[in-house]
Every structure is written in structure tokens, then in C-alpha cells.
C-alpha positions, 0 to 999 in steps of 0.5 A, a space after each residue: 778194624 771190624 768190617 761189616 758189623 752187624 747188630 743183635 738185639 738180645 731180649 731176656 724176658 723175666 715174668 713172675 706173678 704169684 697166685 698158685 700153689 708151690 711145694 717144697 722141692 727136694 732138689 738142691 743146687 750146689 752153690 759155686 759161682 753163679 748164685 753169688 754173681 747174680 746176688 752181687 749184681 743185685 746189690 750193685 744195681 741197687 747201689 748205683 745212684 745212676 740206675 737207682 736215684 735217691 728218693 726214687 723206687 727202683 726194681 731190677 732182675 739180676 737173674 734176667 740180666 745174667 741170662 743173656 750175659 751168659 750167652 754172650 760169654 759163651 760167644 766171646 773169645 780172647 780178651 773179651 772172654 777174659 773180661 766176662 770171666 773177671 766181671 761175672 766170675 763165669 768159667 767152664 762151669 757156667 753152663 752146668 750151673 745154669 742148667 742146675 739152677 734151672 732144673 732146680 726151679 723146674 722141680 716145682 710141681 706143675 700146679 705152680 705154673 712155673 716156666 722158663 723158656 727162651 727163643 732166639 729169633 735170628 735173621 734168615 740171611 745169617 742162616 747157617 752162620 751160627 756156630 753149633 757150640 753157641 746154638 747148643 748152649 742156647 738150647 741145652 743150657 738156656 732153654 732157648 730154641 732157634 727160629 729164623 725170620 725175614 728181618 727185612 719185613 720189620 713189622 711182621 717180625 716184630 708181630 711174631 716176636 711180640 706174639 710169642 712173648 704175649 703167649 709166654 707171659 700169658 698176655 701180661 707183656 704184649 709188646 717187647 719190641 717195635 718194628 723200629 728195633 728191626 733194622 738191616 743190621 739186626 742179626 738176632 733177638 734172643 728172648 728168655 721168659 720165666 713165669 711163676 705163680 703163688 700166694 702167700 703161705 699165710 694169707 693176708 685177709 681183707 681186714 689185714 689192710 689198713 691205711 698207715 703213714 709211710 715216711 718217704 725218702 723225700 721227707 714226705 709223710 704219705 698215708 697208704 694201705 699197709 698189710 698188717 699181720 701177727 705171725 706166731 712163727 716167721 723168719 726174722 733177723 736183727 742187728 745194730 744196723 737193720 732188721 729183716 723178715 722173710 715171708 714165704 709164698 705157698 710151699 716155702 720154696 720162694 720167699 719175699 724178704 724186706 730189709 729195713 734200716 734201723 729207725 733214724 738211719 737213711 736208706 742211702 747211708 745203709 745201702 753202701 754197706 749191703 753186699 751179697 755176703 751180707 744178704 747171705 749172712 742174713 739168710 743164714 741167721 734168720 730165726 723163727 720168732 713171733 713177729 707183728 708185721 706191717 709193710 706197704 701194699 705197693 705197685 712199682 713199675 721201673 725202666 732202667 738203661 743198663 748200658 753204662 752199667 754193662 760197660 763198667 763191667 765189660 768195657 771191651 765187649 761194648 767197644 766196636 773195635 775191641 769186642 770179640 764175639 767170634 764164638 757166635 759165628 766164627 768172626 768178630 762181627 758183634 759188639 754190645 750196644 744198648 742194654 735196657 731192663 723193664 720191671 714191675 711188681 705188685 704186692 697185695 694181700 693175695 701174693 705178689 705179681 712181678 715181671 721184668 724184661 732185659 734187652 741186650 742189643 748187639 751191634 755189628 761189629 741189735 734191739 733189746 730182746 722181747 717176746 714179740 718182734 715189731 717189724 713196721 716198714 713205714 720208712 724206706 726199705 729194700 726187698 727181694 724175691 729169692 729162691 730159698 733153696 739156692 739163695 738166688 735173688 730173682 728180683 731186687 727192689 728199693 721202696 722209698 715212696 708211694 707212687 
């Protein structure tokens, strides 16, 4: 039995908001295992009815979730390590793939206001206990530096962490931890933050906003603001099950995709058919077309408890007796506790503003062809913010009704 179990509170904060310039990057990441894993997680989250109830809006960041999971994988050993490899397809290349993906996104020009930073706030009582290999992975592959704090001063510790988060997210998220989260058993709080700004490539104007009826998943008909625009050239896809559009943000490196089930088909029936491979197929078969587009101007805030989801992926890692994270300190001190993610998105005529935060608490121990396609998302749909170059999903959401 593990003696003297401690607690780590991991927080991976993903903050995205779009309003500035982007330029297409020449950098390319060779797709191996990381992007397929992140995209698979996106659809598993959307399909999980406990996380994403029928008739309700939801929003997740699989990228945010994968970051701390990679850190835990590098800190795991033996059967726990095997569990992470099976659940996330992680292996010896994971470190390099994370670095390649982050370097690729970093290749966007400075004016894009893109950042990807992290900080590990560790209890000074444990200073010197963290293995060099684990600290090296945090610094060189997850962009995370190390700071020691006196966790006995709960309120001051929480203030310092929240102050760093507020600075990293330009004050969009001012409080990610509370003093109650800092206990004598807390060993570390790992925070990762990314920030991105860009408007639409082809901007919507004020005149492009009109009120239309949205047929909610609950059966209710709601009159809400829609963004309406005729695109002479837009990436479009359709088959017998759905249609999809990909609207680029300025620079065309990042895009917003909506996948709309065929009229008369429920989103709840359609979602089980969607997988990461389906997403990849849609991306590969997008073709330029003239498209009349209309979709809701919407804002969603969503909080999800990913604890059970994580347990379904790595049950040994969440067990106080079986978990083995001995590559963090050299001892079997920790196991995964509560996993929480908060996310928000605001889609307007100017662009998109989105954010997400993930905390992982470690405890011690086809239609007929036509010249102009009509794409009217006036019924439930799923949507993504994704990296066009690598096809990595940063955000995955489901819109079923106006809040």
C-alpha cells in the first residue's frame, strides 16, 4: 500500500480569442500519433452523454486535456505507463511530437499574439524531490517552468497562481484556483496557457447579422441573431449524412468548421457516426464552392467534470493503490483525483473568442449538384476550431440551443 500519499493539482489553461492578423505558415508537422489522439478525444467527449447531455450545448478542448495527460505519462511507470500508452497512443515519440506541434503553432508571426506557456507551481516542501527527467520534459516539451511556493500559505499561493493566469490570458480568466484548493497534501499545480487572436479572413459586416429561427434540439423554435454571408469561394463538403463548411480566420492557418447533419436527422443519432477518421475524411475532401452561409451568432460557457472520463481511459492511474507515477519523484506517491475543464466561446461577426481550462488534481498517493450551395445551420450542429496545417482540433463544441 502506498504510504504518505500526496496531492498534485494540475491545471492546464487554454485560452483562445481571435481578433488579430494571421499569416499562413510554411511549417509542417509530420502527423504521427498525437494529432489523431487529440482528435479522437474530441469526438469521445462530444459523444459521451454524461459529459455532453442531449439537448444541451457543450464545449471541450481536447488539446488542453492532452497536455497534462502527456506530463503524467512521462511521470508514470510500469502498468500505469502501459495504461497511458493504450489510452492515448503515447510512446517515446510523444515528447518530440508535442514539441513539433507547439513549434509549428509558434511559427505564426508575432502580430498574431499567439502564446503557449506553462508554469509548474510546486510545494517548496518537496523542493529537490522532482526528478530531472520530469522537470526537463515540462521545460523543453510542454513550455513549463518551475516555481516553488509555500503551500502552507494557501491564500497567498492562490493569489500568485491566479495573478500569473490573469497575466497569461490578458485578464480574461482571473481566478483558476481558490485557497481551498491548496491543502497540506497538495504537491504541485501545473498551469498551461495558450492565447490566439484573429478575425475572420472574409469579415462579416453589421448588415450581415439578421434574426432567424433556430430549431433547437429540445424542439423549441428560437429567434436569434444569425451571421449571413454569400461566399464566392469557401471550403465545402457534403454527403448523404451531412454537409460541412470551413471558414478561415485571417491568414488561413486556423479555421472554424461546422458539420451539419442532413435535415430531418437528429444530432443525437448523427454524433455516434462521427470519428476522428470521419473528420479527417471531411478535411481531405473539402472543395471550393460558392456557398450561401448562415449560422448563429452564439456564446457558450461550459464546465465539465472529466473525472469519470479520465478513469475510463486510465483506471489504474486514478486508483490510490495501483497508480505508479514514480518517474515524477522516484516514488509511488501520487494518483489522479478530480479532473475538471471549463470552456467558453463567443462567435461574432468580428471573429471568435474562446477559452478553456483543464485541471487535473493529483492525490498522494449527397444533395443534387447546384451552382450555389445553401448552408443554413438553423438546427443542432457540431463545430471545431482546428489547425489547418496539422488538422489538430483545438476546440470541439455542440450547439443545440440558444442560451
